[in-house]
C-alpha positions in Angstrom: -89.1 46.6 -59.3 -88.5 50.0 -61.2 -92.1 51.8 -61.7 -90.7 55.5 -62.3 -89.0 57.4 -65.4 -85.2 58.1 -65.4 -86.2 61.9 -64.8 -88.4 61.0 -61.8 -85.7 58.8 -60.3 -82.9 61.2 -60.7 -85.4 63.8 -58.7 -86.0 61.2 -56.3 -82.2 60.7 -55.6 -81.8 64.5 -55.6 -84.5 64.7 -52.6 -83.0 62.0 -50.6 -79.2 63.6 -51.1 -80.3 67.2 -50.4 -82.1 65.4 -47.1 -78.5 63.7 -46.3 -76.8 66.8 -47.1 -78.8 68.9 -44.6 -78.7 66.4 -41.9 -75.0 66.3 -41.9 -74.7 70.1 -41.9 -75.6 69.8 -38.4 -73.6 66.8 -37.6 -70.4 68.6 -39.2 -70.8 71.4 -36.5 -72.1 69.1 -33.3 -69.6 66.5 -33.3 -66.5 68.6 -33.2 -67.3 71.8 -31.8 -70.6 71.0 -29.5 -68.4 69.8 -27.1 -66.3 72.9 -27.3 -69.5 75.0 -26.6 -70.2 73.0 -23.7 -66.9 73.6 -22.4 -67.7 77.6 -22.6 -70.3 76.8 -20.2 -68.0 75.8 -17.7 -68.4 72.2 -17.7 -65.7 69.8 -17.0 -64.4 66.4 -18.9 -66.8 63.9 -17.2 -70.1 66.6 -17.0 -69.4 67.1 -21.0 -69.1 63.2 -21.7 -72.4 62.6 -19.7 -74.3 65.4 -21.7 -72.9 64.1 -25.0 -73.8 60.6 -23.9 -77.6 61.8 -23.3 -78.9 61.9 -26.9 -77.2 58.4 -27.4 -78.8 57.1 -24.3 -82.3 58.4 -25.2 -82.5 57.0 -28.4 -82.3 53.2 -26.5 -86.1 53.5 -25.7 -87.4 56.3 -27.9 -85.7 55.3 -31.5 -87.2 51.7 -31.7 -90.5 53.0 -30.6 -90.6 56.0 -33.2 -89.1 53.6 -35.8 -92.1 51.0 -35.0 -94.7 53.7 -35.2 -93.5 55.4 -38.6 -93.6 51.4 -40.0 -96.7 50.7 -38.6 -97.9 54.2 -39.9 -96.4 54.1 -42.9 -95.4 57.5 -43.7 -91.9 57.8 -42.4 -91.9 61.2 -44.3 -94.5 62.9 -41.7 -92.8 61.6 -38.8 -89.2 62.8 -39.7 -91.0 66.3 -40.2 -92.4 66.3 -36.6 -88.6 65.3 -35.5 -87.3 67.7 -37.4 -89.3 70.6 -35.7 -89.0 68.8 -32.2 -85.1 69.1 -32.8 -85.0 72.8 -33.8 -87.1 73.7 -30.7 -85.1 72.1 -28.2 -81.8 73.2 -29.7 -83.3 76.9 -29.4 -83.9 76.0 -25.3 -79.9 75.7 -25.2 -79.5 79.5 -25.9 -80.5 80.6 -22.5 -79.7 77.7 -20.8 -76.8 77.5 -17.8 -75.6 74.5 -15.4 -74.9 71.1 -15.8 -78.3 69.5 -14.8 -80.7 72.0 -17.3 -78.3 71.4 -20.3 -78.5 67.8 -19.5 -82.1 67.8 -19.4 -82.2 69.7 -22.9 -79.9 67.3 -24.4 -82.2 64.3 -23.7 -84.9 66.4 -25.0 -83.2 67.0 -27.9 -82.0 63.3 -28.3 -85.5 61.9 -28.5 -86.4 63.8 -31.7 -83.0 64.1 -33.3 -81.5 60.6 -32.9 -84.8 59.1 -34.9 -84.1 61.0 -38.3 -81.2 59.0 -39.3 -82.8 55.3 -39.0 -86.1 56.4 -40.7 -83.9 58.1 -43.4 -82.2 55.4 -44.0 -84.9 53.3 -43.9 -86.4 55.5 -47.0 -83.4 55.3 -48.9 -83.1 51.7 -48.9 -86.5 51.1 -49.6 -85.8 53.4 -52.8 -82.3 51.5 -53.1 -84.7 47.9 -53.7 -87.5 49.3 -55.7 -85.8 52.2 -57.9 -82.2 50.7 -58.2 -80.7 54.0 -56.7 -77.3 53.8 -55.7 -77.3 54.2 -52.0 -73.7 55.0 -51.7 -73.4 58.1 -54.2 -76.9 59.3 -52.4 -75.2 59.3 -48.8 -72.0 60.9 -49.9 -73.6 64.1 -50.3 -74.4 63.9 -46.4 -70.6 63.2 -45.8 -69.5 66.2 -48.6 -71.7 68.3 -46.4 -70.3 67.4 -43.3 -67.0 68.5 -44.7 -68.2 71.8 -45.8 -69.5 72.2 -42.4 -66.9 71.5 -40.3 -64.4 73.5 -42.4 -66.7 76.1 -42.1 -67.6 76.0 -38.6 -64.2 76.0 -37.8 -63.4 79.2 -39.7 -66.0 80.9 -37.8 -65.3 79.3 -34.0 -61.6 81.1 -34.9 -63.8 84.4 -36.0 -66.5 84.9 -33.6 -65.8 82.4 -30.6 -67.4 79.4 -28.9 -70.8 81.5 -29.0 -71.4 81.0 -32.7 -71.6 77.4 -32.5 -75.0 76.9 -31.1 -76.6 79.4 -33.8 -74.6 77.4 -36.7 -76.3 74.5 -35.2 -79.9 76.0 -35.5 -79.2 77.4 -39.1 -78.5 73.8 -40.1 -81.5 72.4 -38.3 -83.3 74.7 -40.1 -82.1 73.8 -43.5 -83.3 70.3 -42.2 -86.6 71.2 -41.9 -86.9 72.6 -45.2 -85.4 69.7 -46.8 -88.0 67.3 -45.0 -90.7 68.8 -46.9 -89.1 67.9 -50.1 -88.9 64.2 -49.3 -91.2 62.0 -51.3 -94.5 60.8 -50.0 -94.9 57.3 -48.8 -98.2 55.3 -49.2 -98.9 52.5 -47.1 -101.1 50.7 -49.5 -98.8 50.3 -52.1 -99.3 47.3 -54.8 -96.8 44.7 -54.9 -96.0 42.5 -57.7 -98.8 40.3 -57.1 -101.3 43.6 -56.4 -101.0 42.3 -52.4 -101.5 45.3 -50.4 -98.6 45.7 -47.9 -100.1 45.3 -44.7 -99.1 47.3 -41.2 -96.8 45.4 -39.1 -97.4 44.2 -35.8 -95.1 44.8 -32.8 -94.8 41.3 -32.0 -93.7 40.9 -35.6 -91.2 43.3 -34.6 -90.1 41.2 -32.1 -89.3 38.2 -34.2 -85.9 40.2 -34.9 -84.5 40.1 -31.5 -85.4 36.8 -31.0 -82.6 36.2 -33.7 -79.1 35.2 -32.5 -77.5 36.6 -36.0 -79.6 39.8 -35.5 -78.3 40.0 -32.1 -74.6 39.2 -33.3 -74.8 41.7 -36.0 -76.0 44.7 -33.4 -73.2 43.8 -31.1 -70.5 43.6 -33.9 -71.7 46.8 -35.5 -72.2 48.8 -32.2 -69.2 47.6 -31.4 -67.0 49.2 -34.1 -68.9 52.3 -34.0 -68.5 52.9 -30.2 -64.5 53.0 -31.1 -65.4 56.7 -32.1 -66.7 57.5 -28.6 -63.5 59.5 -27.6 -62.7 60.8 -30.7 -66.4 62.0 -31.3 -66.2 63.3 -27.4 -62.7 65.0 -27.2 -60.8 64.5 -30.3 -61.2 68.4 -31.0 -60.4 69.2 -27.3 -57.3 66.7 -27.4 -56.0 68.8 -30.3 -56.7 72.0 -29.2 -54.4 70.9 -25.7 -51.8 70.2 -28.6 -52.4 74.0 -30.0 -53.8 73.1 -32.9 -56.2 75.9 -34.3 -59.7 75.6 -34.7 -59.3 75.7 -38.8 -56.4 73.1 -38.7 -58.9 70.9 -36.3 -61.7 71.3 -39.0 -59.5 70.3 -41.9 -58.4 66.9 -39.8 -61.9 66.3 -39.4 -62.9 66.9 -43.0 -59.9 64.8 -44.2 -61.5 61.7 -42.7 -64.6 62.2 -43.9 -63.3 63.1 -47.7 -61.9 59.4 -47.3 -65.4 58.2 -46.4 -66.9 59.9 -49.4 -64.1 58.0 -51.8 -65.7 54.7 -50.4 -69.0 55.6 -50.8 -68.8 56.9 -54.3 -67.7 53.7 -55.0 -70.1 51.3 -52.6 -72.1 49.5 -55.1 -68.9 48.1 -56.7 -67.3 47.5 -52.7 -70.5 45.9 -51.6 -70.7 43.4 -54.9 -67.1 42.4 -54.2 -66.9 42.2 -50.6 -70.5 42.0 -49.0 -71.6 43.3 -45.8 -69.7 41.1 -43.5 -66.6 41.3 -45.0 -66.7 44.9 -44.8 -67.2 44.9 -41.3 -64.2 42.9 -41.0 -62.5 45.5 -42.5 -64.0 48.3 -40.3 -63.0 46.5 -37.3 -59.4 46.0 -38.5 -59.2 49.8 -39.6 -60.2 50.9 -35.8 -57.7 48.9 -34.4 -55.1 50.1 -36.6 -56.3 54.1 -36.6 -57.0 54.5 -33.0 -53.8 52.5 -31.6 -51.7 55.2 -34.1 -54.0 58.0 -32.8 -53.3 57.3 -29.0 -49.5 58.5 -29.4 -49.8 61.9 -31.4 -48.5 61.1 -34.2 -46.6 64.0 -36.7 -49.3 66.4 -38.2 -48.6 64.9 -41.7 -48.9 61.4 -40.4 -52.0 62.3 -38.2 -53.7 63.4 -41.6 -53.1 60.0 -43.2 -54.2 58.2 -40.0 -57.4 60.2 -40.4 -58.0 58.5 -44.0 -58.7 55.5 -42.0 -62.3 56.6 -41.3 -63.2 55.2 -44.4 -62.7 51.9 -42.7 -63.5 52.5 -39.4 -66.4 54.6 -40.0 -67.2 54.4 -43.7 -67.1 50.4 -44.2 -68.7 50.0 -41.0 -71.8 52.0 -41.9 -72.3 50.5 -45.5 -71.9 47.3 -43.9 -74.4 47.6 -41.5 -76.9 49.2 -43.8 -76.6 46.4 -46.5 -76.7 44.1 -43.8 -80.0 45.1 -42.7 -81.5 45.8 -46.5 -80.7 42.0 -46.9 -81.1 40.3 -44.0 -84.5 42.1 -42.7 -87.7 41.9 -44.7 -89.1 45.5 -45.9 -91.9 45.8 -44.0 -89.4 46.0 -41.2 -87.1 47.9 -42.5 -87.6 51.2 -40.1 -87.5 49.1 -37.2 -84.5 47.5 -38.1 -82.9 50.6 -38.7 -84.3 51.8 -35.6 -83.1 48.8 -33.4 -79.5 49.2 -35.3 -79.7 53.0 -34.1 -80.5 52.0 -30.6 -77.8 49.6 -30.2 -74.8 51.0 -32.5 -75.4 54.3 -31.7 -77.3 54.2 -28.5 -76.4 51.6 -25.8 -73.0 50.7 -26.6 -71.8 54.3 -28.0 -73.8 55.9 -25.2 -71.9 53.8 -22.7 -68.4 54.4 -24.5 -69.5 58.3 -24.5 -70.5 58.4 -20.7 -67.1 56.9 -19.6 -64.7 58.5 -22.0 -64.7 61.6 -20.2 -63.3 59.5 -17.3 -61.2 57.6 -19.6 -59.7 61.1 -21.3 -59.3 62.8 -17.8 -57.0 59.7 -16.8 -55.2 58.7 -19.6 -55.2 61.9 -22.1 -54.8 60.9 -25.5 -53.9 57.1 -24.6 -57.8 56.7 -23.8 -57.6 55.8 -27.4 -56.0 52.8 -27.1 -59.2 51.4 -25.3 -60.9 52.0 -28.4 -58.5 50.0 -30.5 -59.1 47.2 -28.0 -63.0 47.5 -28.2 -62.3 47.3 -32.3 -60.3 44.0 -31.6 -63.0 42.4 -29.7 -65.8 43.4 -32.4 -63.2 41.9 -35.0 -63.9 38.6 -33.8 -67.8 39.4 -34.2 -67.5 40.2 -37.1 -65.4 37.1 -38.3 -68.1 34.9 -36.5 -70.8 37.0 -38.0 -69.5 36.2 -41.7 -68.9 32.8 -41.2 -72.5 32.0 -40.0 -74.5 34.3 -42.2 -75.6 32.7 -45.4 -76.5 35.6 -47.4 -80.4 35.7 -47.0 -83.0 37.3 -44.8 -82.5 36.1 -41.0 -86.1 34.8 -40.5 -85.6 32.5 -43.5 -82.8 30.9 -41.7 -85.3 29.8 -38.7 -84.6 33.0 -36.8 -81.0 31.5 -35.6 
């Protein structure tokens, strides 16, 4: 249902794209280089993996609750602004902090705020995709481009000014996110539908219906498994490449190449979704994960490693697009933030948190061949994706009797 002029629709798309860009400024610094900052605080591999897992695990409880609250309140923008400020304050607390336990406490606090931002953003974006006909992939790709820029620049800054610069770059990125949050479009709960019936606030019992669906649970486990195959890469990819005597700038370029491939997929996402559909994208993602991590485990030559990084378009990009569009098609609109919150809790919470927490032990014991465990997880996820593709009928889950 389009009810805005082309100019208003363009402005809306720019606001959403700007917010994605701001979010991924932080992610582009955090993922490759926050483990390096933690190592500079004299932490070992297992301690680093636990601290990295803490924000992921904190989202298990808090992200679904915050997402449901945003759905019930009907103003996700206001909630996003509060979460952005909370994330900034938590990052500030890292500056004077030393020692594993204090750093772990702050990481949990940061995670409570930060990890709920993305699912609420996805809910807002997919609502506008449905109502205004926006192209999700071409909005989301600006986040990926921002990630590339942040990773490349952060790598150069670390080479020039050392590990201490990492946290200050993260704070600057978070301040940008706060500004972009204020520019997001307002949402009004009592908007009118086509039949002029107000969209009512949801009740928690209604939201729980999603968790009674075997199909939704299968989707959560499958998508979570695919995303969790990145645990070793996100936690120790940079540190492992440093152990192979790669410069931070080169490492930043490796990360950037992967995300550039993801951007290319997002640019054509509408056509890809129409041709393959969400579940077949998940199948493609699981296959990509198996191939990618198997090859990465054997430290291929640099030229081949750059080619392997292109598979990020499959292992992450296709998995993300498949999951977001599955939720958009299978979950009723009034539950969209709740559905995104549950997805975030599973995909980047329970399973990713578990795999991240053990990635330190895996890496300490296996080195680069820890990636083979990730390839095995990808193979298990491939089975789930194949079953999901066979069972789902391309309609809202509750319309299938909640099965």
